[in-house]
Structure formats: C-alpha cells, structure tokens
C-alpha positions in Angstrom: 56.2 96.0 11.6 58.9 94.0 10.0 58.4 90.3 9.4 60.7 87.8 11.1 62.7 87.4 7.8 62.9 91.2 7.6 64.3 91.5 11.1 67.0 88.9 10.3 67.9 90.8 7.1 68.1 94.1 9.1 70.3 92.5 11.8 72.7 90.9 9.3 72.9 94.1 7.2 73.4 96.6 10.1 75.9 94.4 11.8 78.2 94.6 8.8 77.8 98.0 7.3 78.5 99.7 10.6 82.0 98.0 10.9 85.1 100.0 10.2 86.4 97.3 7.9 83.4 97.8 5.6 84.0 101.6 5.4 87.7 101.1 4.8 87.2 98.5 2.0 84.3 100.5 0.5 86.5 103.6 0.2 89.7 101.9 -0.7 88.4 99.9 -3.7 87.3 102.9 -5.7 90.7 104.5 -5.1 92.3 101.4 -6.6 89.9 101.3 -9.5 90.2 105.0 -10.2 94.0 104.7 -10.1 93.7 101.9 -12.7 91.5 104.1 -14.8 93.3 107.4 -14.6 97.0 106.4 -14.3 97.4 105.9 -18.1 95.7 109.3 -18.7 98.0 111.0 -16.3 101.0 109.3 -17.7 100.0 110.4 -21.2 99.3 114.0 -20.2 102.1 114.8 -17.8 105.0 112.4 -18.2 108.2 113.6 -19.8 110.9 111.2 -20.7 114.2 111.9 -19.1 116.8 113.1 -21.6 119.8 110.7 -22.0 123.0 111.0 -23.8 124.4 107.9 -25.5 128.1 108.0 -26.8 128.8 106.0 -30.0 132.1 104.3 -30.7 131.7 103.2 -34.4 134.4 100.9 -35.7 133.0 101.1 -39.2 132.6 104.8 -39.5 129.4 104.2 -41.5 126.7 103.6 -38.8 127.2 106.7 -36.5 126.5 109.3 -39.2 123.1 107.5 -39.9 122.1 107.5 -36.2 119.8 110.4 -35.4 118.8 111.7 -32.0 115.2 111.3 -30.8 113.3 113.4 -28.2 114.6 111.4 -25.3 118.0 110.3 -26.5 120.9 112.3 -27.9 123.6 110.4 -29.8 127.2 111.8 -29.8 130.3 110.2 -31.5 133.5 109.7 -29.6 136.9 108.2 -30.5 137.1 105.0 -28.4 135.7 103.1 -25.5 138.3 104.4 -23.0 137.1 108.0 -23.6 133.6 106.9 -23.2 134.3 105.4 -19.8 136.0 108.6 -18.7 132.9 110.6 -19.7 130.6 108.1 -17.9 132.7 108.7 -14.7 131.8 112.5 -15.0 128.1 111.6 -15.4 127.9 113.7 -18.5 126.5 110.8 -20.4 124.5 107.7 -19.5 125.8 105.1 -21.9 128.4 104.1 -24.5 127.3 102.2 -27.6 130.1 100.0 -29.1 129.5 99.2 -32.8 132.0 96.5 -34.1 133.5 96.5 -37.5 131.4 93.4 -38.5 128.1 95.0 -37.7 126.8 94.3 -41.2 127.3 90.6 -40.8 124.9 88.2 -39.0 125.7 87.5 -35.4 127.5 90.8 -34.8 128.0 91.7 -31.1 126.8 95.2 -30.3 127.2 96.4 -26.7 125.7 99.2 -24.7 127.7 100.1 -21.6 125.2 101.9 -19.4 125.9 103.8 -16.1 122.3 103.2 -15.1 119.7 100.5 -15.6 118.8 100.8 -19.3 115.1 101.2 -20.1 113.2 99.3 -22.7 112.6 102.6 -24.5 116.3 103.3 -24.8 117.1 99.7 -26.0 114.2 99.8 -28.5 115.3 103.1 -29.9 118.8 101.9 -30.5 118.0 98.5 -31.9 115.3 99.9 -34.3 117.7 102.4 -35.7 120.6 99.9 -36.0 118.3 97.4 -37.8 117.1 100.1 -40.2 120.6 101.2 -41.0 121.9 97.6 -41.5 118.9 96.7 -43.7 119.5 99.8 -45.8 123.2 99.1 -46.3 122.5 95.5 -47.3 119.9 96.6 -49.8 122.3 99.2 -51.2 124.6 96.3 -52.1 122.2 95.2 -54.8 122.8 98.5 -56.7 119.1 99.3 -57.2 118.8 102.8 -58.5 116.5 105.2 -56.5 116.4 102.7 -53.6 115.6 105.4 -51.0 112.5 106.6 -52.9 111.4 103.1 -53.5 111.6 102.2 -49.8 109.8 105.3 -48.9 107.1 104.6 -51.4 106.5 101.0 -50.2 106.8 101.8 -46.4 103.5 101.1 -44.6 102.2 102.4 -41.3 98.6 101.0 -40.8 96.5 102.0 -37.8 93.5 99.8 -37.2 90.5 101.5 -35.7 87.5 99.3 -34.7 84.0 100.5 -35.1 81.0 98.9 -33.4 78.4 98.0 -36.0 75.1 99.8 -35.9 72.3 98.8 -38.3 71.2 102.4 -38.5 74.6 103.4 -39.8 75.9 105.3 -36.8 78.9 103.1 -36.0 80.6 103.9 -32.8 84.3 103.9 -32.0 85.5 101.0 -29.8 88.7 99.8 -28.4 89.5 96.1 -28.0 92.2 96.8 -25.5 90.1 99.0 -23.3 87.2 96.5 -23.5 89.5 93.7 -22.5 90.8 95.7 -19.5 87.3 96.7 -18.4 86.1 93.1 -18.8 88.9 91.8 -16.6 88.3 94.4 -13.9 84.6 93.6 -13.8 85.2 89.9 -13.8 87.8 90.1 -11.0 85.4 92.4 -9.0 82.6 89.8 -9.3 85.0 87.0 -8.3 86.1 88.8 -5.2 82.5 89.7 -4.2 81.2 86.2 -4.7 84.1 84.6 -2.8 84.3 87.1 0.0 80.6 87.5 0.8 79.7 83.9 0.1 82.3 82.8 2.6 80.9 85.4 5.0 77.5 83.7 4.9 79.2 80.3 5.7 81.4 81.7 8.5 78.4 83.4 10.1 76.3 80.3 10.1 79.2 78.1 11.5 79.9 80.6 14.3 76.2 80.8 15.3 75.9 77.0 15.2 79.0 76.6 17.3 77.7 79.0 19.9 74.3 77.3 19.9 72.7 80.5 18.9 70.8 78.9 16.0 69.0 76.5 18.4 67.5 79.5 20.2 66.7 81.4 17.0 64.9 78.5 15.2 62.6 78.2 18.1 60.8 81.3 16.9 61.9 81.4 13.2 61.6 78.7 10.5 65.0 77.5 9.3 64.2 78.5 5.7 63.4 82.1 6.9 66.6 82.2 8.9 68.7 81.1 5.9 67.0 83.5 3.4 67.3 86.4 5.9 71.0 85.8 6.5 71.7 85.5 2.7 69.7 88.6 1.8 71.1 90.6 4.7 74.7 89.9 3.7 73.8 90.3 0.0 72.5 93.8 0.7 75.9 94.7 2.2 77.5 93.7 -1.2 74.9 95.7 -3.1 75.4 98.7 -0.8 79.1 98.6 -1.4 78.7 98.3 -5.2 76.3 101.2 -5.3 78.8 103.4 -3.4 81.5 102.4 -5.8 79.2 103.2 -8.7 78.5 106.7 -7.4 82.1 107.4 -6.7 83.4 106.1 -10.0 80.7 107.8 -12.1 81.4 111.1 -10.2 85.1 110.8 -10.9 84.4 110.0 -14.6 82.2 113.1 -15.0 84.0 115.6 -12.7 87.7 114.6 -12.3 88.6 113.0 -15.7 87.7 116.1 -17.8 90.0 118.2 -15.6 93.0 115.8 -16.1 93.1 116.1 -19.9 94.3 119.0 -21.9 91.8 121.0 -24.2 93.6 119.6 -27.2 93.1 116.0 -26.1 89.5 116.7 -25.2 88.9 118.1 -28.7 90.4 115.0 -30.2 88.2 112.8 -28.1 85.2 114.7 -29.2 86.3 114.3 -32.9 86.9 110.6 -32.2 83.4 110.2 -30.8 82.0 111.9 -33.9 84.1 109.6 -36.1 85.7 112.7 -37.6 89.3 112.3 -36.3 91.9 111.3 -38.9 94.7 109.2 -37.6 97.3 111.6 -39.0 95.7 114.5 -37.0 95.9 112.7 -33.6 98.7 114.0 -31.4 98.0 111.4 -28.8 97.9 107.6 -29.2 94.5 106.5 -30.7 94.2 103.7 -28.1 94.6 106.3 -25.3 91.9 108.5 -26.9 89.6 105.6 -27.1 90.2 104.8 -23.4 89.5 108.4 -22.4 86.3 108.3 -24.5 85.0 105.2 -22.9 85.9 106.0 -19.3 84.6 109.6 -19.7 81.2 108.3 -20.8 79.1 108.4 -17.6 76.1 106.7 -19.2 78.3 103.9 -20.3 79.9 103.5 -16.8 76.4 103.5 -15.2 75.2 100.9 -17.7 78.1 98.6 -16.9 77.6 98.9 -13.2 73.8 98.3 -13.5 74.5 95.0 -15.3 77.3 94.2 -12.8 74.7 94.7 -10.0 72.2 92.3 -11.7 74.8 89.6 -12.2 76.2 90.2 -8.7 72.8 89.6 -7.1 72.1 86.5 -9.1 75.6 85.1 -8.7 75.7 85.9 -5.0 72.3 84.3 -4.2 73.3 81.2 -6.2 76.7 80.7 -4.5 75.6 82.0 -1.0 72.9 79.3 -0.9 75.6 76.6 -1.4 77.8 78.3 1.2 74.8 78.4 3.6 74.2 74.7 3.1 77.9 73.9 3.7 78.0 76.1 6.8 74.9 74.4 8.3 76.4 70.9 7.8 79.7 71.4 9.6 80.8 72.5 13.1 84.0 74.5 12.3 85.9 76.2 9.5 88.4 73.4 9.1 85.7 70.8 8.3 84.2 73.2 5.7 87.5 73.2 3.8 86.9 70.1 1.7 83.2 70.9 1.1 84.1 74.4 -0.1 85.7 72.8 -3.2 82.1 72.4 -4.6 81.9 76.2 -4.6 85.4 77.3 -5.3 86.0 75.2 -8.4 83.1 76.6 -10.3 84.1 80.2 -9.3 87.7 79.5 -10.5 86.3 78.0 -13.7 84.3 81.2 -14.2 87.5 83.3 -14.0 89.3 81.0 -16.4 86.4 81.1 -18.9 86.1 84.9 -18.3 89.7 85.4 -19.4 89.1 83.3 -22.5 85.9 85.3 -23.2 87.8 88.6 -22.9 90.2 87.3 -25.5 87.5 86.0 -27.9 84.0 87.3 -26.8 82.2 85.9 -29.8 83.5 82.3 -29.6 81.1 79.4 -29.0 82.7 78.6 -25.7 82.3 82.2 -24.5 78.6 82.1 -25.5 77.7 78.9 -23.7 79.7 79.5 -20.6 78.0 82.9 -20.3 74.7 81.0 -20.0 75.8 78.3 -17.5 74.7 79.9 -14.2 77.8 78.9 -12.2 80.1 80.7 -14.7 77.8 83.2 -16.4 78.3 86.2 -14.0 82.1 86.3 -14.6 82.0 85.3 -18.3 79.2 87.7 -19.3 80.8 90.6 -17.5 84.0 89.9 -19.4 82.0 90.0 -22.7 79.7 93.0 -22.1 82.3 95.7 -22.7 82.8 94.3 -26.2 79.1 94.7 -27.0 76.8 91.8 -26.5 73.3 91.5 -28.0 70.6 92.4 -25.4 68.9 89.0 -25.8 72.0 87.2 -24.7 72.3 89.3 -21.6 68.6 88.8 -20.8 68.7 85.0 -21.4 71.8 84.7 -19.2 70.1 86.7 -16.4 66.9 84.6 -16.7 68.8 81.3 -16.5 70.9 82.7 -13.6 67.9 83.8 -11.5 65.9 80.6 -12.1 69.0 78.7 -11.0 69.4 80.6 -7.8 65.8 80.1 -6.9 66.2 76.4 -7.4 69.5 76.4 -5.4 68.0 78.3 -2.5 65.2 75.7 -2.4 67.7 72.8 -2.3 70.0 74.6 0.2 67.1 75.2 2.5 66.4 71.5 2.7 70.0 70.8 3.7 70.0 73.8 6.1 67.0 72.7 8.1 68.7 69.4 8.9 72.3 70.5 9.1 71.9 73.1 11.8 70.8 70.4 14.2 73.7 68.0 13.4 76.8 68.1 15.6 80.0 66.1 16.0 80.2 64.7 12.5 81.2 66.1 9.1 78.6 64.8 6.6 79.6 63.5 3.2 78.0 64.8 0.0 76.0 61.6 -0.2 74.5 62.3 3.2 73.7 65.9 2.3 71.9 64.7 -0.8 69.9 62.3 1.4 68.8 65.3 3.5 67.4 67.0 0.4 65.0 64.0 0.1 63.6 64.4 3.5 60.0 65.7 3.6 
C-alpha cells in the first residue's frame, strides 16, 4: 500500500501526464530539437545554390577580365548600363555590376543593380574579388618583379582544429562552435523546465488553497508530506518528459542521422574521429564534420542527457520548494507576482552566466557560478559540452542537492503556516518569521 506521500505523488503525476497538453509538448519539443540538430546537415548535403548571372559594365576595361565566375555566379561583360537594364527586363540576368573609372582610388562608388533581393553570398563573392583585383593592381604599381609568385608564396589559409587533451595521448576532436550550440540548447532547456514546472507547483497550491481543498487534505496529511508529495509528483512529470526526449533524440541520432549523410561524408567523419583526416582532403566544412561526429555519437548524447537529468532534478527541487512556499503564502496569482521575483531573478542570472560560461567555460566566474546552487544547473550544462573535469561536476551536484534539501526544509516551515493564512499578502519579513516558529 502506498504511503500518504506516495498517494499525493501519484495523483499529481497522473493528473498531468494524462493531459493532451503534456503529450503535445513532449512530442513537439524533440521535433524542434531534432530540427536544430539536423537542419545544418541537410543543408550541407542537399542544398544547391541557385545559379545567377551578373552583367559587368567596366568603365576601366581592366577589372572585368580579372573577374572569374564561381559555381553559383556567372559574370558576363556588356557595353553599358542601358543594355544591362534591357537584359534585366528579359530576366536573362539577375544583376548589373557598375564599375566606375576611379575604382582603384579610395572611396570609389561601385553599384550592383539587382532584379531580386541580393544575397549575402552574392555580395561577398563580388566584393572579395574586387578587393583582390584592386589590391593586386595597387601592388603592381610598385614594380616588384615576380609579384604574382611572391603573393602566392606568402598567401596563408590556416584551419584551426581543436583537440580535447587526453593524458593517455588519445586526444579527441572537438568543436567549440558545436559545444557552444549544445551548451546553449541544454541551458535553455533547463531554464524552461525550471520556470514552467516550478510555476506549475505554485499555481497548483494557490488553486487548492483558494478552493479550500488544502484545509480538507491537511486533516489527514501533514503539511510537509503534502508539499513534498506535490513537488515530487510534478517533478516526475518533468523527468518523464526528459526521458522521452532522450529516447527520441538518441534514436534519431543512431537511426536517422546516418541515413541523411552521404557515404563520402560518413567516411570523412570516421577519419576525423580517428584523427586521420587531413584538412586538404575534406570535401565538407570541418566544422560541419565535427558537428555530425558529435551529434552522431549516441553514447555522448546519452551522457549529456543523464547529466541534464541530474541537474534538472536538483534544480527543480530547489526552485520548486521556493515556489511552493510562495504559493502557500498568497491567495491568488496576482499577489504572487512580486514574490516570484525571488525565484525569477536567480533563474535569469543563471541564463546570463550560462551564456558567459559557453563563451569562456574555463573562466573563474564560470567555475564559481557553476557551484552556486541557484545558477549551477544552467551554468554547468553550458560548460559540460566543452569538457569539464568529473570532480567539478560531482562537486556542483553535491552542493546543489545539499542546498535543495535545506531549501525544502525551510519551505516546509513556511508552507505549514502559509496554507492557513487568508486575506493578506505577507511580506518577506513575515515569511522569515514563520520559519522560526516551532
């Protein structure tokens, strides 16, 4: 037979997981997360840039011969702007580039007349070529013999690949950009869960208090048992949702992702994982290969979600206890507005410090804010994708769980008094006085 606390947990849990809203959000969130994960892969594999024709009117006669077509842009010379506009009317070309006779002087006004919104790629391809031609012409004025070969010899194209240090010598490929993106996704996920489910605890208590249901329930259940049962029941809803997300995302990572990439890309990812891929041999962007490698590692995905679960439980219990205390002390949602600041401000601080931690995970501020219990869930999850020593994660969890036990104890003292108070919104000073009651 279930204990009284167990019955409360069961009621709170079943009441919420059987709602349609729970099923919809549980299934919708993985779709959004998978879209964020796989969209870059799909773009890389299947996207083809639309071919554009750009007509060039060159007043100098020196620039156009140096302009070369690229895979997505074809450059064609024409006599004047009027001819270019006539061709644009026939939709045979998408733009006319007007190069003035003072192009080699500073402040020259180069214009692109486009029949459609010009993309960043088009503008970048044009400006990069123009800058290169202008720089080459200016350098040629110095009369340096063999300038072309000198420039080719000194030209540099460095690609930085980051490896995660391993004392045993088996350094692993890592991607700062992918780690940053993962850290932000995990941090935002925690933020939403803490805010959503914490407020759910508070709203439930306020509704039952307003309906006088609590007065009936506490006649057979101790206030502390009722509060803990309500927090644990709603917390299990969050845990259930996270576990479903973990299964769906891990399944997509192992079953769907391999079928979205070409055999050539898959081979390059394997070579990258073995640290045997030369940058010159990669046909895809190194960053994209690193992203596919990390997202396709099911063990890594499960490890991330296991840690996310631990920090979610600790963070939820900590904040839910405060929300429960607030809900017991007021009679309606409006009165809870100001008191919620006590909870919302630390959560927002957690997001702010989490963004900072994702930018610099090894900084002193990132370290200490990942230990402070009110910010540690968000900050630590922002740091973990970069690789955090196990002792730091363990210390953060120990401090977090000790803090939530202490917070539950304090909140229970407020709860046992607050549920019997009506008609007056207490101040923080009064709530602190409730804690001192024996």
